[in-house]
C-alpha positions as CSV (number, residue, x, y, z in Angstrom):
1,X,-4.9,-12.7,1.7
2,X,-7.2,-14.9,0.6
3,X,-7.2,-13.0,-2.9
4,X,-6.0,-9.8,-3.5
5,X,-9.6,-9.0,-5.1
6,X,-11.6,-9.9,-2.1
7,X,-8.8,-7.7,0.1
8,X,-8.7,-4.5,-2.1
9,X,-12.4,-4.7,-3.5
10,X,-14.1,-3.2,-6.3
11,X,-14.8,0.6,-7.9
12,X,-18.0,1.2,-7.9
13,X,-20.1,2.3,-11.1
14,X,-20.0,6.1,-10.1
15,X,-16.4,6.1,-9.4
16,X,-13.9,9.2,-10.4
17,X,-11.5,8.7,-13.0
18,X,-8.2,10.4,-13.5
19,X,-7.5,11.2,-17.3
20,X,-3.9,10.0,-18.3
21,X,-3.9,10.2,-21.6
22,X,-5.3,11.6,-24.8
23,X,-8.5,10.5,-26.7
24,X,-9.2,6.8,-27.2
25,X,-7.2,5.8,-30.4
26,X,-9.4,3.5,-32.8
27,X,-7.5,2.6,-36.0
28,X,-10.4,1.3,-37.3
29,X,-13.7,2.2,-37.5
30,X,-15.7,-0.8,-38.9
31,X,-19.2,-0.2,-38.4
32,X,-20.6,-3.3,-40.0
33,X,-20.2,-7.2,-38.0
34,X,-16.8,-6.2,-36.6
35,X,-16.3,-5.6,-33.1
36,X,-14.1,-2.6,-33.5
37,X,-16.9,-0.3,-34.4
38,X,-18.4,-1.0,-31.4
39,X,-15.8,-0.5,-29.1
40,X,-16.2,3.1,-27.7
41,X,-13.6,3.5,-25.4
42,X,-10.9,1.6,-23.0
43,X,-10.2,2.1,-19.3
44,X,-7.4,1.0,-17.5
45,X,-7.6,-0.7,-14.1
46,X,-5.0,-0.5,-11.4
47,X,-4.4,-2.4,-8.1
48,X,-1.9,-1.8,-5.4
49,X,-0.3,-4.8,-4.1
50,X,2.8,-5.0,-1.7
51,X,5.5,-4.2,-4.1
52,X,3.3,-1.4,-5.5
53,X,0.8,-0.5,-8.0
54,X,0.1,-2.1,-10.9
55,X,-1.9,-2.2,-14.2
56,X,-4.0,-5.0,-14.0
57,X,-7.1,-4.9,-16.4
58,X,-8.7,-2.9,-19.1
59,X,-12.3,-2.2,-19.3
60,X,-13.4,-2.0,-22.8
61,X,-16.7,-0.3,-23.2
62,X,-19.3,-1.3,-25.9
63,X,-22.3,0.5,-27.7
64,X,-24.7,-2.0,-25.9
65,X,-24.9,-4.7,-23.5
66,X,-22.6,-7.8,-23.7
67,X,-23.5,-11.2,-22.9
68,X,-20.6,-12.3,-20.4
69,X,-21.5,-16.0,-20.8
70,X,-20.4,-15.7,-24.1
71,X,-16.7,-14.4,-23.2
72,X,-13.3,-16.0,-22.8
73,X,-9.9,-15.4,-22.6
74,X,-9.1,-15.7,-26.0
75,X,-11.6,-13.0,-26.8
76,X,-9.3,-10.2,-26.5
77,X,-5.4,-9.5,-26.6
78,X,-3.4,-6.6,-24.9
79,X,-0.2,-5.8,-26.6
80,X,2.5,-6.8,-24.5
81,X,0.4,-8.3,-21.8
82,X,-0.9,-11.9,-20.6
83,X,-4.9,-11.8,-20.6
84,X,-5.9,-14.2,-17.9
85,X,-9.8,-13.3,-17.6
86,X,-12.7,-12.1,-20.0
87,X,-15.9,-11.0,-18.5
88,X,-18.7,-8.5,-18.6
89,X,-19.8,-6.1,-16.3
90,X,-21.8,-2.9,-15.5
91,X,-19.0,-0.8,-14.7
92,X,-15.5,0.0,-15.7
93,X,-14.5,-2.4,-12.6
94,X,-12.8,-5.6,-11.9
95,X,-15.3,-8.2,-10.1
96,X,-15.4,-12.1,-9.0
97,X,-17.8,-13.0,-11.4
98,X,-19.0,-11.5,-14.7
99,X,-22.5,-10.0,-15.3
100,X,-24.1,-8.5,-18.5
101,X,-23.2,-4.9,-19.0
102,X,-21.6,-2.8,-21.9
103,X,-18.0,-3.2,-20.0
104,X,-15.7,-6.1,-21.2
105,X,-13.7,-6.7,-18.6
106,X,-10.0,-7.9,-19.7
107,X,-7.5,-9.0,-16.5
108,X,-3.9,-9.2,-17.2
109,X,-1.5,-11.1,-15.5
110,X,-0.2,-9.1,-12.5
111,X,3.2,-11.0,-12.8
112,X,4.0,-9.3,-16.3
113,X,7.2,-7.7,-16.3
114,X,5.6,-4.6,-17.9
115,X,2.5,-4.5,-15.0
116,X,4.4,-2.6,-12.4
117,X,3.9,1.1,-12.5
118,X,6.0,2.0,-9.1
119,X,9.7,1.1,-8.6
120,X,12.4,2.1,-6.2
121,X,15.5,3.5,-7.5
122,X,19.0,3.1,-6.3
123,X,20.9,1.0,-3.6
124,X,19.0,2.5,-0.3
125,X,15.7,1.8,-1.5
126,X,13.9,1.4,2.2
127,X,16.5,3.6,3.8
128,X,16.5,4.2,7.3
129,X,17.1,0.6,8.6
130,X,19.2,-0.6,5.9
131,X,18.3,-3.2,3.1
132,X,18.5,-3.1,-0.7
133,X,15.3,-2.5,-2.6
134,X,14.4,-3.4,-6.5
135,X,15.7,-1.2,-8.9
136,X,13.6,0.4,-11.3
137,X,13.4,3.2,-14.2
138,X,10.1,3.8,-13.0
139,X,11.2,6.3,-10.2
140,X,14.2,8.9,-10.3
141,X,17.0,7.9,-8.3
142,X,16.6,9.9,-4.7
143,X,19.4,12.3,-3.7
144,X,19.5,10.5,-0.2
145,X,23.2,9.4,0.2
146,X,24.6,6.9,2.8
147,X,25.3,7.9,6.1
148,X,29.0,6.8,7.3
149,X,29.4,2.9,7.5
150,X,28.7,1.6,10.8
151,X,31.3,-1.1,10.0
152,X,29.2,-4.0,10.7
153,X,29.4,-6.5,8.1
154,X,26.0,-7.0,6.3
155,X,24.4,-3.9,7.6
156,X,23.6,-1.2,4.9
157,X,23.6,2.1,6.4
158,X,20.3,4.5,5.9
159,X,20.7,7.7,3.7
160,X,21.8,10.9,5.0
161,X,19.1,12.9,7.5
162,X,17.2,15.4,5.3
163,X,18.2,14.0,1.8
164,X,15.4,15.0,-0.5
165,X,13.8,13.1,-3.4
166,X,12.3,14.3,-6.4
167,X,9.1,13.8,-8.5
168,X,8.3,10.1,-8.6
169,X,7.8,8.9,-12.4
170,X,5.0,7.0,-11.9
171,X,4.2,5.1,-15.1
172,X,1.0,5.8,-16.8
173,X,-1.1,2.8,-17.2
174,X,-1.5,2.3,-21.0
175,X,-2.8,-0.6,-22.9
176,X,-3.8,-1.4,-26.6
177,X,-6.6,-3.7,-26.8
178,X,-7.7,-6.1,-30.0
179,X,-10.7,-8.2,-29.9
180,X,-9.7,-11.5,-31.5
181,X,-13.1,-13.7,-30.8
182,X,-16.8,-12.9,-31.2
183,X,-18.6,-10.9,-28.8
184,X,-22.0,-11.5,-28.1
185,X,-24.8,-8.8,-27.1
186,X,-27.5,-9.6,-24.7
187,X,-29.7,-9.5,-27.6
188,X,-28.2,-12.4,-29.3
189,X,-26.3,-9.8,-32.3
190,X,-22.7,-11.5,-33.1
191,X,-19.7,-8.9,-32.8
192,X,-17.3,-10.3,-35.1
193,X,-13.4,-10.4,-34.4
194,X,-11.7,-7.5,-36.1
195,X,-8.0,-7.8,-35.9
196,X,-7.2,-4.4,-37.5
197,X,-9.9,-2.4,-35.2
198,X,-7.6,-1.6,-32.0
199,X,-8.7,0.8,-28.9
200,X,-5.9,2.2,-26.6
201,X,-6.8,2.9,-22.9
202,X,-7.6,7.0,-22.4
203,X,-8.5,7.2,-18.6
204,X,-7.5,5.4,-15.8
205,X,-9.4,4.3,-12.3
206,X,-7.2,3.6,-8.9
207,X,-9.5,1.9,-6.7
208,X,-8.7,3.1,-3.0
209,X,-6.4,5.5,-4.3
210,X,-8.4,8.0,-5.6
211,X,-10.4,7.8,-2.4
212,X,-7.8,9.9,-0.7
213,X,-7.9,13.6,-0.5
214,X,-4.5,15.8,-0.9
215,X,-3.8,18.5,1.5
216,X,-0.7,20.7,2.8
217,X,-0.5,21.1,6.6
218,X,1.2,24.2,7.6
219,X,2.3,23.5,11.3
220,X,2.7,27.0,13.1
221,X,4.8,25.3,15.7
222,X,7.5,24.0,13.5
223,X,7.2,26.2,10.4
224,X,7.1,23.4,8.0
225,X,4.6,22.8,5.7
226,X,3.8,18.8,5.1
227,X,1.8,17.5,2.1
228,X,-0.2,14.5,3.6
229,X,-3.2,12.4,2.1
230,X,-6.5,11.6,3.8
231,X,-9.0,9.2,3.4
232,X,-12.1,10.5,4.8
233,X,-15.0,7.5,5.9
234,X,-17.3,7.5,3.3
235,X,-20.2,7.5,6.2
236,X,-18.6,10.8,7.8
237,X,-21.4,13.5,8.0
238,X,-20.0,17.1,9.3
239,X,-23.2,17.5,10.6
240,X,-23.4,14.4,12.9
241,X,-22.2,15.9,16.3
242,X,-22.3,12.2,17.9
243,X,-20.7,9.7,15.7
244,X,-16.8,9.8,16.3
245,X,-14.2,7.7,14.4
246,X,-10.7,6.2,14.8
247,X,-7.5,7.4,13.1
248,X,-4.5,5.5,11.5
249,X,-1.2,7.3,10.7
250,X,1.1,5.3,8.2
251,X,4.7,7.0,7.3
252,X,6.5,5.3,4.6
253,X,10.2,4.7,4.2
254,X,13.0,6.9,3.0
255,X,13.1,5.3,-0.5
256,X,9.6,7.1,-1.0
257,X,10.8,10.6,0.1
258,X,9.1,12.6,-2.8
259,X,7.7,15.8,-4.1
260,X,4.8,13.7,-5.5
261,X,2.2,13.5,-3.0
262,X,0.5,10.5,-3.9
263,X,4.0,8.5,-4.0
264,X,2.8,7.0,-0.3
265,X,-0.2,5.6,-1.7
266,X,1.1,3.7,-4.6
267,X,4.5,2.0,-3.0
268,X,2.6,-0.7,-1.3
269,X,0.0,-1.5,1.1
270,X,1.0,0.4,4.1
271,X,-1.8,3.6,3.6
272,X,-4.4,1.8,1.1
273,X,-4.8,-1.2,3.3
274,X,-6.9,0.2,5.8
275,X,-9.2,2.1,3.3
276,X,-10.0,-0.9,1.5
277,X,-13.6,-1.4,1.2
278,X,-13.4,-4.8,3.0
279,X,-11.5,-2.9,6.1
280,X,-13.7,0.3,6.0
281,X,-16.8,-2.2,6.4
282,X,-15.8,-3.4,9.6
283,X,-13.5,-0.7,11.0
284,X,-14.4,2.3,9.5
285,X,-11.7,4.9,10.2
286,X,-9.6,8.1,8.7
287,X,-6.3,7.1,7.1
288,X,-3.6,9.6,7.2
289,X,-0.5,9.3,4.8
290,X,2.2,12.3,5.5
291,X,4.4,12.5,2.0
292,X,7.6,13.4,3.3
293,X,9.9,15.3,0.8
294,X,12.7,14.9,2.8
295,X,14.3,12.0,4.9
296,X,12.9,12.4,8.6
297,X,15.2,10.3,10.6
298,X,18.5,8.6,10.0
299,X,21.0,6.3,11.9
300,X,21.7,9.2,14.2
301,X,18.3,9.0,15.5
302,X,18.0,13.0,15.6
303,X,14.7,13.7,13.3
304,X,14.2,16.6,11.4
305,X,11.2,19.4,12.4
306,X,9.0,17.1,10.2
307,X,9.2,14.3,13.3
308,X,7.4,16.7,15.4
309,X,4.9,18.1,12.5
310,X,3.6,14.9,12.2
311,X,2.3,14.6,15.6
312,X,1.3,18.1,15.4
313,X,-0.8,17.2,12.0
314,X,-2.5,14.4,14.1
315,X,-3.8,16.6,16.9
316,X,-4.9,19.4,14.3
317,X,-7.0,16.8,12.5
318,X,-8.2,15.4,15.7
319,X,-9.8,18.7,16.7
320,X,-10.8,19.8,12.8
321,X,-12.8,16.0,11.9
322,X,-14.6,14.0,14.6
323,X,-12.0,11.9,15.2
324,X,-11.8,9.8,18.8
325,X,-8.7,10.9,20.5
326,X,-8.6,7.6,22.3
327,X,-8.4,6.0,18.8
328,X,-5.4,7.2,17.3
329,X,-3.2,4.4,15.3
330,X,0.2,4.8,13.8
331,X,2.2,2.6,12.0
332,X,5.1,2.5,9.5
333,X,7.5,0.8,7.7
334,X,11.4,1.3,7.6
335,X,12.0,5.0,8.2
336,X,8.5,5.4,9.3
337,X,8.6,2.4,11.8
338,X,11.7,4.3,13.2
339,X,8.9,7.5,13.2
340,X,6.2,5.1,15.0
341,X,8.6,4.1,17.8
342,X,10.3,7.7,18.5
343,X,6.6,9.1,18.3
344,X,4.9,6.8,20.9
345,X,8.4,7.5,23.1
346,X,8.1,11.5,23.0
347,X,4.4,11.1,22.9
348,X,3.2,8.6,25.0
349,X,-0.2,9.9,25.4
350,X,-0.9,10.2,21.4
351,X,-1.1,6.7,20.4
352,X,-3.5,4.2,21.5
353,X,-2.0,1.2,19.7
354,X,1.0,1.0,16.9
355,X,1.8,-1.3,14.3
356,X,5.8,-1.3,13.8
357,X,7.3,-3.1,10.4
358,X,11.3,-3.4,10.4
359,X,12.4,-0.7,12.1
360,X,14.3,-0.1,15.0
361,X,15.1,3.0,17.9
362,X,17.8,3.1,20.4
363,X,17.4,0.7,23.1
364,X,18.8,3.0,25.8
365,X,15.4,5.2,25.3
366,X,12.7,2.5,24.7
367,X,11.6,2.0,28.2
368,X,8.2,4.5,27.8
369,X,7.4,1.9,25.4
370,X,6.7,-0.7,27.9
371,X,3.3,1.1,28.8
372,X,2.1,1.1,24.9
373,X,0.2,-1.6,22.8
374,X,2.5,-2.2,20.2
375,X,2.4,-5.0,17.1
376,X,6.3,-5.5,15.9
377,X,6.6,-7.3,13.0
378,X,10.3,-7.8,11.5
379,X,12.5,-10.2,9.5
380,X,15.0,-12.4,11.2
381,X,17.0,-11.7,7.9
382,X,17.0,-7.9,8.2
383,X,20.5,-7.3,9.7
384,X,19.8,-4.0,11.7
385,X,15.7,-4.2,12.2
386,X,16.0,-7.6,13.8
387,X,18.5,-7.2,16.6
388,X,17.1,-3.6,17.1
389,X,13.9,-4.9,17.9
390,X,15.6,-7.8,20.4
391,X,17.2,-5.2,22.3
392,X,13.8,-2.8,22.2
393,X,11.9,-5.9,23.4
394,X,14.5,-6.7,26.3
395,X,14.2,-3.4,27.8
396,X,10.2,-3.4,27.6
397,X,10.5,-7.0,29.4
398,X,12.8,-6.0,32.2
399,X,10.3,-2.6,32.6
400,X,8.0,-5.6,33.8
401,X,6.1,-5.5,30.6
402,X,5.2,-9.1,29.3
403,X,6.1,-9.4,25.4
404,X,4.3,-12.7,23.5
405,X,6.8,-13.6,21.0
406,X,6.0,-15.9,17.8
407,X,8.3,-17.0,14.8
408,X,6.1,-17.0,11.7
409,X,6.8,-18.5,8.2
410,X,6.7,-15.1,5.4
411,X,5.1,-17.6,3.0
412,X,2.3,-18.4,5.0
413,X,-1.5,-18.1,3.4
414,X,-4.1,-16.2,5.2
415,X,-5.7,-18.7,7.2
416,X,-2.3,-19.9,8.3
417,X,-1.6,-15.9,9.3
418,X,-4.6,-15.4,10.9
419,X,-4.4,-18.7,13.3
420,X,-0.8,-17.2,14.2
421,X,-2.7,-13.9,15.1
422,X,-5.3,-16.1,17.5
423,X,-2.7,-17.9,18.9
424,X,-1.0,-14.6,19.9
425,X,-3.7,-13.1,21.2
426,X,-4.5,-15.8,23.5
427,X,-1.4,-14.8,25.1
428,X,-3.5,-11.5,26.2
429,X,0.2,-9.3,25.9
430,X,0.2,-5.5,25.3
431,X,3.4,-5.9,23.2
432,X,3.5,-8.5,20.4
433,X,6.7,-9.6,18.4
434,X,6.4,-11.7,15.5
435,X,9.4,-12.5,13.7
436,X,9.2,-13.7,10.3
437,X,11.8,-16.8,9.7
438,X,14.8,-15.9,7.7
439,X,14.9,-16.6,4.2
440,X,10.7,-16.7,4.1
441,X,10.2,-13.1,3.4
442,X,11.7,-13.8,-0.4
443,X,10.6,-16.3,-2.9
444,X,11.9,-19.9,-2.8
445,X,13.7,-18.9,-5.9
446,X,15.1,-15.6,-4.6
447,X,16.6,-17.3,-1.3
448,X,18.0,-20.0,-3.5
449,X,19.6,-17.5,-5.7
450,X,20.7,-15.1,-2.7
451,X,21.0,-17.1,0.6
452,X,22.4,-13.6,2.1
453,X,19.9,-11.7,1.0
454,X,18.9,-8.7,3.4
455,X,15.4,-9.3,4.1
456,X,14.2,-5.4,4.8
457,X,12.2,-4.1,1.8
458,X,10.7,-7.6,1.5
459,X,9.3,-7.6,5.2
460,X,6.6,-5.0,4.2
461,X,4.7,-6.2,1.2
462,X,3.8,-9.3,3.8
463,X,3.2,-7.7,6.9
464,X,0.5,-5.4,5.8
465,X,-1.4,-8.1,4.3
466,X,-2.1,-9.7,7.7
467,X,-5.6,-8.4,8.1
468,X,-5.9,-10.0,11.6
469,X,-2.9,-7.5,12.6
470,X,-4.8,-4.7,11.8
471,X,-8.3,-5.8,13.7
472,X,-6.0,-6.3,17.0
473,X,-4.7,-2.6,16.2
474,X,-8.4,-1.5,16.5
475,X,-9.5,-3.0,19.4
476,X,-6.9,-0.8,21.5
477,X,-7.6,2.0,23.3
478,X,-5.3,4.6,24.7
479,X,-4.5,4.9,28.3
480,X,-2.9,7.7,29.5
481,X,0.3,7.7,31.7
């Protein structure tokens, strides 16, 4: 991505907010020249990154319009956080440039230790394909236990099939703001710094995440109840009988197994990237993100009933909304990638194209994938998914389908990735396999510190930022067997 802001978009002035705390706390109400008496409220703003949702800004609401040109990063402090940029706006939203308005936006460093609101607990974060995730006390440990060891050095087994997770303990975005410099209004009035007056956030806006609606699918065929998140395109009109839309299905990894329905939306970019304002502007689509309460598939590749319930949910939504059955797309990471491969094998006529990120499936069953449109991305440092995908693509080639192959640097810029995708597209292959060079899904410091790190969980924070792969997926149409 060129910038995260350009990728994820902004909240409109009328966007809904979710209450996350009590009333605004003002420790001082100096109604004179001090800024404290003019601060009405503070609103936390989050953003989803590859590693999860972060608290990245505070919108301080004033009682009158503020002159953005007179603000600087030294105008405000937020306890325990690094202020990177300050400007005014007409809404509680971040922006590329400030504009005079009643809100002062105080941007915070996403690199702060306390910025991350979501984390993975336990050694099997990202399971259903091996690897190790970042530990964090921001999510309760899953009850998922490792399967029997494969005996292969460097290969971490996935969690047990059917293991369940609890409610995700996603941290509340909360910050206390102090006006440390003079704030000037549009009419020239000066609100002096006030080191005593503080305002604490009382609401939170979650761009893109809050645009999803939550439902439960009661599958009459499997008997399962499957919670899910659904993004409905802004332009969707139920009375319009002529316009149809594509749908993207995202399936999370085993570490995100939880009874918290929105967990899959805040764990990373896999779901929300397709629903960003920028993506929707050029590829308007429904986005479906089920929340699995238990591990659906593990190392034995014998999925639970949630596997078929997922396919049945897609079919049900296609009939419920004006969704084009020839433009259904699937994607997933780790366990979700395994499900993507498995669903394409069992239901070969369902999806027009799939983005497979860091997963594998038994090569002996992979022959039907030769007739599918696939983009596979995996790290060469992934000790299970990488050899697994190598075996699958060999089967595809043996079946007569040409596979486009390339090795990419995981630390590439957005422009470099765009060029990489363009080069791959020039091969005109229906199956594209981009392997990320070993060590490059980690930062240089991480790679130096642990050169033998398993690069499983570090794949999807990169893969879902590659906009041109998403564009390729949408170019494909279903071809029935």
